[in-house]
N, C-alpha and C positions, 0 to 999 in steps of 0.2 A: 280625909281628900274631898270629899262630897263638898265640903265647905268650901275649900279653894277652889273648886271649880267652877259652886256658885258665886264665889266672888271675882274670879274673872269672867263669866260672863255679862253680870252685871256690871263690871268694869267696862267691859268694852260695849254696853248699849251704852251706859252713857258716855264715854266717848265719843260714840256716834250721834250721839243727841247733842252735845255740846258741838263738835265741830262740825254737825246738819247745819245749828242756827249762823253759823259763817261769822269772821273776823269781827264783824260790825258787834254782834248780841255777846260775844263771849270776853271776859275780862281779863287782863295777865295774870290776876291773882285767883281765880276760875282754872286757867291752862295749868299755872304753879302748882296749884292743889291736885288736879287730876295726875300732872306730872309726876309728882310726889308720890301719889298712891301705886302708880305702874312701877316707879324704882323699886319699891319695896316687894309688888309682886313678881319683877323679872331676878330678882336676886333671892329670890328663896327657890329658884328652879336652877339647877346647873347648867342646863341646856339653854337658857334664856340668861343666864348672867350678863354677859355680852351686851346685851343691850341697855344697860343701865349706864353706859358712858355718854352712849350719843343720848339718851333721855338727859341725864345730867346738862350736858351741854346747852340742851334744849332750854332748860328750864335756867339754866345760870343767863342764856341770852335773853329770855322774857324777862328775869328782873333787870338785866343791861339796858333794856329796850332797845335791843338793836335787832330791827325791824329787818334789814336784808338776811341778818346770819339766821334768824327764828325761819324766815322763808327757806334758803338756805338746808337746814336740819329739817325739816317737815319732809321735803323732797327726798335729802338721805335716807330719812326712817319710813318714808312711804313703800321705797326701793326695798329697804332690810325687814319691812313688815309683808311684802309681797313674796319675798326667798321664805320668810317663816313659814307662809300660809301655802307656799306650793311644796316645803317639807316637811307640813304636817299630815299626819294621818287624817281621813276623811271623818271626819265629825270632831277633831281636835282642835277645834275653833277656825277650821279650814274659813270656811265661810265669811265669818265674822272679821277674820283678818284679812280676808281679803277687801271683804267690805271698808277696813278701818285704812288699808291703803290708799283705797280710790279717796278716803274722806279726807285723809292726810295729803294727798296732794289736791285733792279740790280745795282744801283751806289755805295752800300755801298760794293756791294761784289768785285766791281773793286777797291775799297780802299786798302781791307784786303789783295791784291794779291802786 
């Protein structure tokens, strides 16, 4: 379990770093690879398996270069992420999920420009 927890912590850090660079510094391939990793992580836990579907839609929208759909899905994922954070026990990545929600929203806003 410790390995799984470390992987999630590392992925949260990597995702925040990727999103923090903003849309101009992130390639579509970077995004797709990161999303694919997250799909594997969320599928491994029954309580987060439902997150795989919106992540798959986001991956497909990026691959199709559909910027408006990517923007919409990022906003949706931001809302779903804050819900996960609000329902997480203290210490269960609560702060990381809150930060991720903000980063997703900020990244989507950068796409809208």
